[in-house]
NUVO-24973 format. One record per residue (C-alpha): x, y, z. Coordinates in steps of 0.2 Angstrom, whole numbers, plus 5000, padded with zeros to 4 digits. Example, Ala and Ser with C-alpha at 12.3 -4.5 7.8 and 13.67 -1.06 7.14 Angstrom:
BEGIN
{X = 5062, Y = 4978, Z = 5039}
{X = 5068, Y = 4995, Z = 5036}
This chain:
BEGIN
{X = 5135, Y = 5064, Z = 5035}
{X = 5121, Y = 5055, Z = 5043}
{X = 5104, Y = 5063, Z = 5046}
{X = 5093, Y = 5061, Z = 5061}
{X = 5075, Y = 5067, Z = 5065}
{X = 5071, Y = 5084, Z = 5070}
{X = 5053, Y = 5079, Z = 5074}
{X = 5055, Y = 5074, Z = 5092}
{X = 5062, Y = 5060, Z = 5103}
{X = 5057, Y = 5041, Z = 5100}
{X = 5047, Y = 5035, Z = 5115}
{X = 5048, Y = 5018, Z = 5123}
{X = 5042, Y = 5005, Z = 5111}
{X = 5034, Y = 4989, Z = 5120}
{X = 5044, Y = 4974, Z = 5113}
{X = 5033, Y = 4961, Z = 5122}
{X = 5016, Y = 4964, Z = 5114}
{X = 5007, Y = 4959, Z = 5098}
{X = 4998, Y = 4972, Z = 5087}
{X = 4980, Y = 4968, Z = 5094}
{X = 4987, Y = 4968, Z = 5112}
{X = 4995, Y = 4985, Z = 5109}
{X = 4980, Y = 4992, Z = 5100}
{X = 4965, Y = 4984, Z = 5109}
{X = 4971, Y = 4979, Z = 5127}
{X = 4984, Y = 4992, Z = 5132}
{X = 4988, Y = 5011, Z = 5134}
{X = 5003, Y = 5020, Z = 5129}
{X = 5008, Y = 5038, Z = 5135}
{X = 5009, Y = 5043, Z = 5117}
{X = 4991, Y = 5038, Z = 5114}
{X = 4978, Y = 5051, Z = 5116}
{X = 4964, Y = 5048, Z = 5128}
{X = 4948, Y = 5048, Z = 5119}
{X = 4933, Y = 5054, Z = 5129}
{X = 4921, Y = 5056, Z = 5114}
{X = 4914, Y = 5039, Z = 5113}
{X = 4914, Y = 5039, Z = 5094}
{X = 4913, Y = 5022, Z = 5085}
{X = 4930, Y = 5015, Z = 5079}
{X = 4922, Y = 5009, Z = 5062}
{X = 4908, Y = 5015, Z = 5052}
{X = 4901, Y = 5005, Z = 5037}
{X = 4900, Y = 5018, Z = 5023}
{X = 4885, Y = 5009, Z = 5014}
{X = 4874, Y = 5004, Z = 5029}
{X = 4880, Y = 5017, Z = 5042}
{X = 4883, Y = 5002, Z = 5054}
{X = 4894, Y = 5008, Z = 5069}
{X = 4906, Y = 4997, Z = 5078}
{X = 4914, Y = 5001, Z = 5094}
{X = 4930, Y = 4995, Z = 5104}
{X = 4920, Y = 4982, Z = 5114}
{X = 4912, Y = 4974, Z = 5099}
{X = 4928, Y = 4974, Z = 5089}
{X = 4937, Y = 4965, Z = 5104}
{X = 4923, Y = 4952, Z = 5106}
{X = 4922, Y = 4948, Z = 5087}
{X = 4941, Y = 4947, Z = 5086}
{X = 4942, Y = 4935, Z = 5101}
{X = 4927, Y = 4925, Z = 5093}
{X = 4936, Y = 4923, Z = 5076}
{X = 4952, Y = 4918, Z = 5084}
{X = 4943, Y = 4905, Z = 5095}
{X = 4933, Y = 4898, Z = 5080}
{X = 4949, Y = 4897, Z = 5069}
{X = 4958, Y = 4888, Z = 5083}
{X = 4943, Y = 4876, Z = 5086}
{X = 4937, Y = 4873, Z = 5068}
{X = 4953, Y = 4874, Z = 5058}
{X = 4967, Y = 4871, Z = 5071}
{X = 4975, Y = 4887, Z = 5066}
{X = 4991, Y = 4888, Z = 5077}
{X = 5006, Y = 4899, Z = 5080}
{X = 5016, Y = 4904, Z = 5064}
{X = 5002, Y = 4897, Z = 5052}
{X = 4999, Y = 4909, Z = 5038}
{X = 4982, Y = 4915, Z = 5033}
{X = 4978, Y = 4926, Z = 5018}
{X = 4965, Y = 4940, Z = 5018}
{X = 4960, Y = 4943, Z = 4999}
{X = 4946, Y = 4956, Z = 5000}
{X = 4942, Y = 4974, Z = 4997}
{X = 4940, Y = 4985, Z = 5013}
{X = 4927, Y = 4979, Z = 5025}
{X = 4922, Y = 4983, Z = 5043}
{X = 4927, Y = 4965, Z = 5048}
{X = 4944, Y = 4966, Z = 5039}
{X = 4952, Y = 4971, Z = 5055}
{X = 4942, Y = 4957, Z = 5064}
{X = 4950, Y = 4944, Z = 5053}
{X = 4967, Y = 4952, Z = 5054}
{X = 4968, Y = 4954, Z = 5073}
{X = 4960, Y = 4937, Z = 5076}
{X = 4974, Y = 4929, Z = 5066}
{X = 4986, Y = 4939, Z = 5077}
{X = 4978, Y = 4933, Z = 5093}
{X = 4983, Y = 4915, Z = 5088}
{X = 5001, Y = 4920, Z = 5085}
{X = 4998, Y = 4916, Z = 5067}
{X = 5004, Y = 4927, Z = 5052}
{X = 4993, Y = 4937, Z = 5040}
{X = 4997, Y = 4940, Z = 5022}
{X = 4985, Y = 4952, Z = 5014}
{X = 4982, Y = 4951, Z = 4995}
{X = 4976, Y = 4964, Z = 4982}
{X = 4958, Y = 4961, Z = 4978}
{X = 4961, Y = 4965, Z = 4960}
{X = 4972, Y = 4950, Z = 4958}
{X = 4969, Y = 4937, Z = 4945}
{X = 4969, Y = 4919, Z = 4951}
{X = 4987, Y = 4916, Z = 4945}
{X = 4993, Y = 4931, Z = 4954}
{X = 4984, Y = 4926, Z = 4970}
{X = 4991, Y = 4908, Z = 4968}
{X = 5008, Y = 4915, Z = 4968}
{X = 5005, Y = 4924, Z = 4984}
{X = 4997, Y = 4909, Z = 4992}
{X = 5011, Y = 4897, Z = 4987}
{X = 5025, Y = 4909, Z = 4992}
{X = 5018, Y = 4912, Z = 5009}
{X = 5012, Y = 4894, Z = 5011}
{X = 4995, Y = 4901, Z = 5017}
{X = 4983, Y = 4887, Z = 5024}
{X = 4966, Y = 4897, Z = 5024}
{X = 4959, Y = 4912, Z = 5015}
{X = 4947, Y = 4926, Z = 5020}
{X = 4939, Y = 4934, Z = 5005}
{X = 4924, Y = 4944, Z = 5000}
{X = 4909, Y = 4938, Z = 4990}
{X = 4915, Y = 4950, Z = 4976}
{X = 4931, Y = 4940, Z = 4975}
{X = 4925, Y = 4922, Z = 4979}
{X = 4927, Y = 4914, Z = 4962}
{X = 4945, Y = 4920, Z = 4960}
{X = 4949, Y = 4915, Z = 4978}
{X = 4941, Y = 4897, Z = 4976}
{X = 4951, Y = 4895, Z = 4959}
{X = 4968, Y = 4900, Z = 4967}
{X = 4964, Y = 4890, Z = 4983}
{X = 4960, Y = 4874, Z = 4973}
{X = 4976, Y = 4876, Z = 4963}
{X = 4986, Y = 4877, Z = 4980}
{X = 4976, Y = 4862, Z = 4988}
{X = 4967, Y = 4873, Z = 5000}
{X = 4950, Y = 4865, Z = 5003}
{X = 4935, Y = 4876, Z = 4999}
{X = 4929, Y = 4875, Z = 5017}
{X = 4944, Y = 4885, Z = 5021}
{X = 4939, Y = 4900, Z = 5010}
{X = 4928, Y = 4911, Z = 5022}
{X = 4918, Y = 4926, Z = 5017}
{X = 4921, Y = 4943, Z = 5027}
{X = 4904, Y = 4949, Z = 5022}
{X = 4887, Y = 4940, Z = 5024}
{X = 4878, Y = 4940, Z = 5007}
{X = 4860, Y = 4933, Z = 5007}
{X = 4860, Y = 4926, Z = 4990}
{X = 4858, Y = 4907, Z = 4989}
{X = 4874, Y = 4905, Z = 4980}
{X = 4884, Y = 4910, Z = 4995}
{X = 4875, Y = 4900, Z = 5008}
{X = 4886, Y = 4885, Z = 5007}
{X = 4901, Y = 4896, Z = 5012}
{X = 4906, Y = 4900, Z = 5030}
{X = 4907, Y = 4919, Z = 5034}
{X = 4914, Y = 4929, Z = 5048}
{X = 4897, Y = 4931, Z = 5056}
{X = 4896, Y = 4912, Z = 5057}
{X = 4914, Y = 4911, Z = 5065}
{X = 4909, Y = 4924, Z = 5078}
{X = 4893, Y = 4915, Z = 5083}
{X = 4903, Y = 4898, Z = 5084}
{X = 4918, Y = 4906, Z = 5093}
{X = 4907, Y = 4914, Z = 5106}
{X = 4897, Y = 4898, Z = 5109}
{X = 4913, Y = 4888, Z = 5112}
{X = 4923, Y = 4887, Z = 5128}
{X = 4940, Y = 4895, Z = 5125}
{X = 4951, Y = 4883, Z = 5115}
{X = 4967, Y = 4893, Z = 5114}
{X = 4977, Y = 4903, Z = 5126}
{X = 4984, Y = 4920, Z = 5119}
{X = 5002, Y = 4920, Z = 5122}
{X = 5011, Y = 4935, Z = 5130}
{X = 5028, Y = 4937, Z = 5121}
{X = 5044, Y = 4937, Z = 5130}
{X = 5054, Y = 4953, Z = 5132}
{X = 5061, Y = 4957, Z = 5115}
{X = 5051, Y = 4944, Z = 5106}
{X = 5040, Y = 4956, Z = 5097}
{X = 5055, Y = 4962, Z = 5087}
{X = 5056, Y = 4945, Z = 5078}
{X = 5038, Y = 4938, Z = 5079}
{X = 5031, Y = 4939, Z = 5062}
{X = 5014, Y = 4949, Z = 5060}
{X = 5013, Y = 4952, Z = 5041}
{X = 5019, Y = 4945, Z = 5025}
{X = 5016, Y = 4961, Z = 5014}
{X = 5020, Y = 4959, Z = 4996}
{X = 5031, Y = 4972, Z = 4987}
{X = 5042, Y = 4972, Z = 4972}
{X = 5057, Y = 4979, Z = 4982}
{X = 5070, Y = 4986, Z = 4970}
{X = 5068, Y = 4973, Z = 4956}
{X = 5059, Y = 4957, Z = 4950}
{X = 5043, Y = 4948, Z = 4955}
{X = 5033, Y = 4953, Z = 4971}
{X = 5042, Y = 4948, Z = 4987}
{X = 5035, Y = 4944, Z = 5004}
{X = 5041, Y = 4958, Z = 5016}
{X = 5042, Y = 4950, Z = 5033}
{X = 5035, Y = 4963, Z = 5046}
{X = 5037, Y = 4960, Z = 5064}
{X = 5024, Y = 4966, Z = 5077}
{X = 5037, Y = 4978, Z = 5084}
{X = 5040, Y = 4986, Z = 5067}
{X = 5022, Y = 4991, Z = 5065}
{X = 5020, Y = 4996, Z = 5083}
{X = 5036, Y = 5007, Z = 5081}
{X = 5029, Y = 5016, Z = 5066}
{X = 5013, Y = 5020, Z = 5075}
{X = 5023, Y = 5028, Z = 5089}
{X = 5035, Y = 5037, Z = 5078}
{X = 5020, Y = 5045, Z = 5069}
{X = 5011, Y = 5049, Z = 5085}
{X = 5027, Y = 5059, Z = 5091}
{X = 5029, Y = 5068, Z = 5074}
{X = 5010, Y = 5072, Z = 5074}
{X = 5010, Y = 5078, Z = 5092}
{X = 4994, Y = 5069, Z = 5095}
{X = 4996, Y = 5070, Z = 5114}
{X = 5002, Y = 5088, Z = 5115}
{X = 4992, Y = 5104, Z = 5118}
{X = 5003, Y = 5114, Z = 5106}
{X = 4988, Y = 5125, Z = 5100}
{X = 4969, Y = 5127, Z = 5102}
{X = 4958, Y = 5112, Z = 5100}
{X = 4951, Y = 5119, Z = 5084}
{X = 4968, Y = 5120, Z = 5076}
{X = 4975, Y = 5104, Z = 5082}
{X = 4978, Y = 5092, Z = 5067}
{X = 4975, Y = 5076, Z = 5076}
{X = 4959, Y = 5076, Z = 5087}
{X = 4951, Y = 5061, Z = 5095}
{X = 4933, Y = 5060, Z = 5089}
{X = 4936, Y = 5066, Z = 5072}
{X = 4933, Y = 5055, Z = 5056}
{X = 4944, Y = 5049, Z = 5042}
{X = 4938, Y = 5042, Z = 5025}
{X = 4946, Y = 5024, Z = 5024}
{X = 4946, Y = 5023, Z = 5005}
{X = 4964, Y = 5017, Z = 5003}
{X = 4965, Y = 4998, Z = 5003}
{X = 4969, Y = 4989, Z = 5019}
{X = 4980, Y = 4976, Z = 5010}
{X = 4992, Y = 4990, Z = 5005}
{X = 5004, Y = 4995, Z = 5018}
{X = 4999, Y = 5014, Z = 5017}
{X = 4981, Y = 5009, Z = 5021}
{X = 4985, Y = 4995, Z = 5033}
{X = 4997, Y = 5005, Z = 5044}
{X = 4993, Y = 5023, Z = 5043}
{X = 4974, Y = 5022, Z = 5041}
{X = 4969, Y = 5006, Z = 5049}
{X = 4981, Y = 5006, Z = 5064}
{X = 4987, Y = 5024, Z = 5066}
{X = 4971, Y = 5033, Z = 5065}
{X = 4962, Y = 5021, Z = 5077}
{X = 4977, Y = 5023, Z = 5088}
{X = 4973, Y = 5042, Z = 5088}
{X = 4955, Y = 5039, Z = 5092}
{X = 4947, Y = 5042, Z = 5075}
{X = 4931, Y = 5035, Z = 5067}
{X = 4936, Y = 5026, Z = 5051}
{X = 4922, Y = 5027, Z = 5038}
{X = 4926, Y = 5011, Z = 5028}
{X = 4924, Y = 5011, Z = 5009}
{X = 4923, Y = 4995, Z = 5000}
{X = 4923, Y = 5001, Z = 4983}
{X = 4930, Y = 5018, Z = 4978}
{X = 4918, Y = 5029, Z = 4968}
{X = 4923, Y = 5047, Z = 4967}
{X = 4905, Y = 5054, Z = 4968}
{X = 4901, Y = 5042, Z = 4983}
{X = 4917, Y = 5049, Z = 4991}
{X = 4910, Y = 5066, Z = 4990}
{X = 4893, Y = 5061, Z = 4997}
{X = 4901, Y = 5052, Z = 5011}
{X = 4912, Y = 5067, Z = 5016}
{X = 4896, Y = 5077, Z = 5018}
{X = 4886, Y = 5063, Z = 5026}
{X = 4899, Y = 5058, Z = 5039}
{X = 4908, Y = 5075, Z = 5040}
{X = 4924, Y = 5068, Z = 5036}
{X = 4939, Y = 5078, Z = 5043}
{X = 4954, Y = 5069, Z = 5036}
{X = 4958, Y = 5062, Z = 5019}
{X = 4973, Y = 5050, Z = 5016}
{X = 4974, Y = 5049, Z = 4997}
{X = 4985, Y = 5045, Z = 4982}
{X = 4989, Y = 5058, Z = 4968}
{X = 4976, Y = 5051, Z = 4956}
{X = 4962, Y = 5054, Z = 4969}
{X = 4968, Y = 5072, Z = 4971}
{X = 4968, Y = 5074, Z = 4952}
{X = 4949, Y = 5070, Z = 4953}
{X = 4947, Y = 5082, Z = 4967}
{X = 4955, Y = 5096, Z = 4957}
{X = 4947, Y = 5092, Z = 4940}
{X = 4930, Y = 5084, Z = 4942}
{X = 4916, Y = 5096, Z = 4940}
{X = 4905, Y = 5086, Z = 4953}
{X = 4916, Y = 5093, Z = 4967}
{X = 4906, Y = 5110, Z = 4966}
{X = 4890, Y = 5101, Z = 4970}
{X = 4896, Y = 5095, Z = 4988}
{X = 4900, Y = 5103, Z = 5004}
{X = 4918, Y = 5098, Z = 5008}
{X = 4920, Y = 5111, Z = 5022}
{X = 4923, Y = 5098, Z = 5036}
{X = 4939, Y = 5092, Z = 5028}
{X = 4953, Y = 5099, Z = 5039}
{X = 4968, Y = 5089, Z = 5032}
{X = 4974, Y = 5080, Z = 5017}
{X = 4989, Y = 5069, Z = 5016}
{X = 4995, Y = 5062, Z = 5000}
{X = 5007, Y = 5047, Z = 4999}
{X = 5012, Y = 5031, Z = 4989}
{X = 5018, Y = 5042, Z = 4974}
{X = 5025, Y = 5060, Z = 4973}
{X = 5012, Y = 5074, Z = 4973}
{X = 5017, Y = 5088, Z = 4961}
{X = 5019, Y = 5106, Z = 4966}
{X = 5006, Y = 5110, Z = 4952}
{X = 4993, Y = 5098, Z = 4959}
{X = 4996, Y = 5104, Z = 4977}
{X = 4992, Y = 5122, Z = 4971}
{X = 4976, Y = 5116, Z = 4963}
{X = 4971, Y = 5107, Z = 4978}
{X = 4973, Y = 5122, Z = 4989}
{X = 4960, Y = 5131, Z = 4979}
{X = 4948, Y = 5117, Z = 4980}
{X = 4950, Y = 5115, Z = 4999}
{X = 4956, Y = 5132, Z = 5005}
{X = 4953, Y = 5128, Z = 5024}
{X = 4963, Y = 5112, Z = 5024}
{X = 4981, Y = 5108, Z = 5028}
{X = 4989, Y = 5099, Z = 5014}
{X = 5005, Y = 5089, Z = 5015}
{X = 5013, Y = 5073, Z = 5009}
{X = 5023, Y = 5059, Z = 5017}
{X = 5035, Y = 5045, Z = 5011}
{X = 5038, Y = 5027, Z = 5015}
{X = 5039, Y = 5009, Z = 5009}
{X = 5032, Y = 4992, Z = 5013}
{X = 5050, Y = 4988, Z = 5018}
{X = 5050, Y = 5001, Z = 5031}
{X = 5033, Y = 4996, Z = 5038}
{X = 5027, Y = 5012, Z = 5030}
{X = 5032, Y = 5030, Z = 5034}
{X = 5050, Y = 5036, Z = 5034}
{X = 5045, Y = 5055, Z = 5033}
{X = 5030, Y = 5064, Z = 5040}
{X = 5022, Y = 5081, Z = 5037}
{X = 5028, Y = 5096, Z = 5047}
{X = 5017, Y = 5102, Z = 5060}
{X = 5022, Y = 5120, Z = 5059}
{X = 5015, Y = 5122, Z = 5041}
{X = 4998, Y = 5122, Z = 5035}
{X = 5003, Y = 5119, Z = 5017}
{X = 5019, Y = 5109, Z = 5015}
{X = 5034, Y = 5115, Z = 5006}
{X = 5029, Y = 5111, Z = 4988}
{X = 5037, Y = 5095, Z = 4982}
{X = 5042, Y = 5091, Z = 5000}
{X = 5038, Y = 5074, Z = 5008}
{X = 5041, Y = 5081, Z = 5025}
{X = 5054, Y = 5077, Z = 5038}
{X = 5062, Y = 5061, Z = 5045}
{X = 5052, Y = 5053, Z = 5059}
{X = 5059, Y = 5051, Z = 5077}
{X = 5070, Y = 5036, Z = 5077}
{X = 5075, Y = 5037, Z = 5059}
{X = 5094, Y = 5038, Z = 5054}
{X = 5097, Y = 5042, Z = 5036}
{X = 5112, Y = 5044, Z = 5024}
{X = 5112, Y = 5049, Z = 5006}
{X = 5125, Y = 5040, Z = 4994}
{X = 5131, Y = 5049, Z = 4979}
{X = 5135, Y = 5041, Z = 4962}
{X = 5153, Y = 5040, Z = 4967}
{X = 5149, Y = 5031, Z = 4983}
{X = 5153, Y = 5046, Z = 4994}
{X = 5141, Y = 5053, Z = 5007}
{X = 5130, Y = 5068, Z = 5002}
{X = 5127, Y = 5083, Z = 5012}
{X = 5112, Y = 5095, Z = 5013}
{X = 5106, Y = 5100, Z = 4995}
{X = 5116, Y = 5086, Z = 4987}
{X = 5107, Y = 5072, Z = 4977}
{X = 5109, Y = 5053, Z = 4980}
{X = 5101, Y = 5037, Z = 4985}
{X = 5093, Y = 5036, Z = 5002}
{X = 5097, Y = 5023, Z = 5015}
{X = 5088, Y = 5023, Z = 5032}
{X = 5089, Y = 5014, Z = 5049}
{X = 5073, Y = 5014, Z = 5059}
{X = 5065, Y = 5003, Z = 5072}
{X = 5050, Y = 5000, Z = 5060}
{X = 5061, Y = 4992, Z = 5046}
{X = 5056, Y = 4975, Z = 5041}
{X = 5066, Y = 4959, Z = 5045}
{X = 5069, Y = 4956, Z = 5026}
{X = 5061, Y = 4946, Z = 5012}
{X = 5053, Y = 4930, Z = 5017}
{X = 5062, Y = 4915, Z = 5010}
{X = 5073, Y = 4926, Z = 4999}
{X = 5090, Y = 4928, Z = 5006}
{X = 5098, Y = 4935, Z = 4990}
{X = 5085, Y = 4949, Z = 4988}
{X = 5086, Y = 4953, Z = 5007}
{X = 5105, Y = 4955, Z = 5005}
{X = 5102, Y = 4967, Z = 4991}
{X = 5090, Y = 4978, Z = 5001}
{X = 5094, Y = 4976, Z = 5019}
{X = 5112, Y = 4977, Z = 5024}
{X = 5120, Y = 4979, Z = 5041}
{X = 5104, Y = 4987, Z = 5048}
{X = 5102, Y = 4999, Z = 5033}
{X = 5087, Y = 4999, Z = 5022}
{X = 5092, Y = 5003, Z = 5004}
{X = 5076, Y = 5013, Z = 4997}
{X = 5081, Y = 5014, Z = 4979}
{X = 5075, Y = 5032, Z = 4979}
{X = 5085, Y = 5047, Z = 4974}
{X = 5083, Y = 5061, Z = 4986}
{X = 5089, Y = 5079, Z = 4991}
{X = 5088, Y = 5084, Z = 5009}
{X = 5086, Y = 5103, Z = 5010}
{X = 5094, Y = 5115, Z = 5023}
{X = 5078, Y = 5114, Z = 5033}
{X = 5080, Y = 5095, Z = 5033}
{X = 5065, Y = 5092, Z = 5022}
{X = 5066, Y = 5077, Z = 5011}
{X = 5063, Y = 5079, Z = 4992}
{X = 5061, Y = 5063, Z = 4982}
{X = 5068, Y = 5067, Z = 4965}
{X = 5070, Y = 5051, Z = 4955}
{X = 5070, Y = 5032, Z = 4957}
{X = 5085, Y = 5021, Z = 4955}
{X = 5075, Y = 5005, Z = 4957}
{X = 5067, Y = 4998, Z = 4941}
{X = 5050, Y = 4997, Z = 4948}
{X = 5038, Y = 5011, Z = 4946}
{X = 5021, Y = 5016, Z = 4952}
{X = 5004, Y = 5017, Z = 4944}
{X = 4991, Y = 5026, Z = 4954}
{X = 5002, Y = 5022, Z = 4969}
{X = 5003, Y = 5003, Z = 4965}
{X = 5020, Y = 4995, Z = 4962}
{X = 5023, Y = 4988, Z = 4945}
{X = 5039, Y = 4978, Z = 4942}
{X = 5044, Y = 4978, Z = 4923}
{X = 5053, Y = 4961, Z = 4925}
{X = 5036, Y = 4953, Z = 4929}
{X = 5028, Y = 4960, Z = 4913}
{X = 5043, Y = 4957, Z = 4903}
{X = 5043, Y = 4939, Z = 4908}
{X = 5025, Y = 4937, Z = 4904}
{X = 5027, Y = 4945, Z = 4886}
{X = 5041, Y = 4934, Z = 4882}
{X = 5029, Y = 4919, Z = 4883}
{X = 5020, Y = 4926, Z = 4868}
{X = 5025, Y = 4918, Z = 4852}
{X = 5028, Y = 4934, Z = 4842}
{X = 5039, Y = 4942, Z = 4855}
{X = 5058, Y = 4939, Z = 4854}
{X = 5063, Y = 4952, Z = 4867}
{X = 5055, Y = 4966, Z = 4877}
{X = 5058, Y = 4980, Z = 4889}
{X = 5044, Y = 4988, Z = 4899}
{X = 5046, Y = 5006, Z = 4905}
{X = 5035, Y = 5019, Z = 4913}
{X = 5029, Y = 5035, Z = 4904}
{X = 5021, Y = 5050, Z = 4912}
{X = 5002, Y = 5050, Z = 4913}
{X = 4991, Y = 5064, Z = 4919}
{X = 4979, Y = 5053, Z = 4929}
{X = 4990, Y = 5038, Z = 4934}
{X = 5006, Y = 5047, Z = 4937}
{X = 5015, Y = 5033, Z = 4926}
{X = 5009, Y = 5019, Z = 4915}
{X = 5018, Y = 5004, Z = 4907}
{X = 5024, Y = 5005, Z = 4889}
{X = 5032, Y = 4989, Z = 4881}
{X = 5046, Y = 4990, Z = 4868}
{X = 5045, Y = 4974, Z = 4859}
{X = 5057, Y = 4966, Z = 4846}
{X = 5047, Y = 4954, Z = 4835}
{X = 5052, Y = 4936, Z = 4831}
{X = 5057, Y = 4933, Z = 4813}
{X = 5040, Y = 4925, Z = 4808}
{X = 5030, Y = 4940, Z = 4815}
{X = 5042, Y = 4952, Z = 4806}
{X = 5039, Y = 4943, Z = 4790}
{X = 5020, Y = 4945, Z = 4792}
{X = 5021, Y = 4963, Z = 4796}
{X = 5032, Y = 4966, Z = 4781}
{X = 5019, Y = 4957, Z = 4770}
{X = 5004, Y = 4966, Z = 4777}
{X = 5008, Y = 4982, Z = 4787}
{X = 4991, Y = 4981, Z = 4795}
{X = 4997, Y = 4966, Z = 4805}
{X = 5007, Y = 4978, Z = 4816}
{X = 4992, Y = 4985, Z = 4824}
{X = 4984, Y = 4968, Z = 4826}
{X = 4999, Y = 4961, Z = 4835}
{X = 5000, Y = 4977, Z = 4846}
{X = 4982, Y = 4975, Z = 4851}
{X = 4985, Y = 4956, Z = 4854}
{X = 5000, Y = 4960, Z = 4866}
{X = 4990, Y = 4973, Z = 4876}
{X = 4976, Y = 4960, Z = 4878}
{X = 4988, Y = 4946, Z = 4882}
{X = 4994, Y = 4956, Z = 4897}
{X = 4976, Y = 4962, Z = 4902}
{X = 4970, Y = 4944, Z = 4902}
{X = 4983, Y = 4939, Z = 4915}
{X = 4987, Y = 4954, Z = 4926}
{X = 4979, Y = 4966, Z = 4938}
{X = 4972, Y = 4982, Z = 4930}
{X = 4986, Y = 4994, Z = 4935}
{X = 4999, Y = 4982, Z = 4927}
{X = 4991, Y = 4983, Z = 4910}
{X = 5000, Y = 4991, Z = 4895}
{X = 4990, Y = 5008, Z = 4896}
{X = 5005, Y = 5016, Z = 4888}
{X = 5004, Y = 5005, Z = 4873}
{X = 5017, Y = 4994, Z = 4863}
{X = 5031, Y = 5000, Z = 4852}
{X = 5041, Y = 4989, Z = 4840}
{X = 5060, Y = 4991, Z = 4840}
{X = 5074, Y = 4982, Z = 4831}
{X = 5085, Y = 4978, Z = 4845}
{X = 5082, Y = 4980, Z = 4864}
{X = 5097, Y = 4990, Z = 4870}
{X = 5108, Y = 4982, Z = 4883}
{X = 5125, Y = 4985, Z = 4891}
{X = 5140, Y = 4973, Z = 4889}
{X = 5134, Y = 4962, Z = 4904}
{X = 5116, Y = 4960, Z = 4896}
{X = 5107, Y = 4972, Z = 4908}
{X = 5093, Y = 4982, Z = 4900}
{X = 5097, Y = 5000, Z = 4897}
{X = 5080, Y = 5006, Z = 4904}
{X = 5085, Y = 5024, Z = 4905}
{X = 5088, Y = 5025, Z = 4886}
{X = 5071, Y = 5018, Z = 4882}
{X = 5062, Y = 5029, Z = 4895}
{X = 5069, Y = 5044, Z = 4886}
{X = 5064, Y = 5036, Z = 4869}
{X = 5047, Y = 5033, Z = 4876}
{X = 5045, Y = 5051, Z = 4882}
{X = 5051, Y = 5057, Z = 4864}
{X = 5038, Y = 5046, Z = 4856}
{X = 5024, Y = 5053, Z = 4867}
{X = 5029, Y = 5071, Z = 4865}
{X = 5029, Y = 5068, Z = 4846}
{X = 5012, Y = 5061, Z = 4847}
{X = 5006, Y = 5075, Z = 4857}
{X = 5013, Y = 5088, Z = 4844}
{X = 5004, Y = 5079, Z = 4830}
{X = 4988, Y = 5079, Z = 4839}
{X = 4990, Y = 5098, Z = 4843}
{X = 4991, Y = 5102, Z = 4825}
{X = 4975, Y = 5092, Z = 4820}
């Protein structure tokens, strides 16, 4: 059977607007009217407040300067490599005003990881932050992007940064020039194919791929969430409404990540919220900001919720302003939900589910429940059609487990310049999620397992194949398989099973202490080249042979089970000590 949404009817979705035209220049019946005059953005550190008119002016100015100074044109690709900053959306929407495409990169990337994204997307200019400048310059140089095309989002006063352009420079230049670009109005239907974002995701396997997201896809998801969240409906008293224009959200999740980009940066602004923008996550500082700015909503990932539940510093702060907590990017356990209820007894608590490939949310929290059904990811958004395929290929019904496939107006166009991977994941209008689910009799969605090889560390995707390919470059490694193991804080962390070369085995046999030295070297080998969440926090285990099926495919499930056994044995030994 196929499943459809029980959360409302999909409204009209404009198909001739870009994202900034929709968000900054127009009004939709499903957008609440905000009469509170609250700022759109607040800089957490300085308290600077930025309203709609300033954002609109700065966005235009950046577009005008990019066009005049660098000849950025339609379909050019510009990278944003930065932590959150109040001018992040200025750069993003300025790119979109020109009809260009943005690709947002993880600010924790190494130069080689950023280089890969710049090359695959064919980016011609980079916005970055002073914290990331050296890595941005190194990657840009490798990709033949001139240093004058590396522009700072922030405006540091140190002499070492004076030689580089920043967004404030672009704004002054753009406002002083005559208009040198004409913003194009899309033809009817064109927004469905007009690229807005190349957002990187590992998909179901392999190295990160560029997910091609159209303007229409992101706009669709905003409207889907608006209907599901009843943001324009007077369904209860103002005090009890979940989404209220004039409220504030703590924008801690990174804007480069699809969760932070679509849900926080776009949906919450669409709802009339003030975003208190956090550049660097610090748990104690988050608690202080909740008090200072009277934060009402928190969109978090499970590791942050672990801190809320277990860090003793929480007792020293007034968190009574928090009215709603939504968890995403990785499953939130029932146990953790119950602990959070004790910490924030006045707040509604729920989780949602989505993917980069679906331009974010597929399911959304129910509005008729203060506390979500434990383990539930909510219900399908309006406009979503879903089916669940069992192991034998037949359609699952209610309460039956299988792999989730969805259709939705927000689904991406495919993987940029990768027809093979696109064919594996996007087929005849269906998005293959790679997630095993059960849909309850109440039509709530429960994520129970992942068929896909990638796993998540603190909500960030890790592709085993990427780490395996890197490890195989080490002279002591003959074969390897990377699997996730459970971790209380991160959810999962990578562990590498390694088969040593004959020479390395001989050294270990001659000197058993060599085994620990090689393990430490392999952990450092990965840490030196990969972003922090891809590091081998689960350790390295030697194995005689990496198990494979007759076709040569790694038997990951076997090694996942073996990894769990090893960790359980280690825990038992520690318990006896």
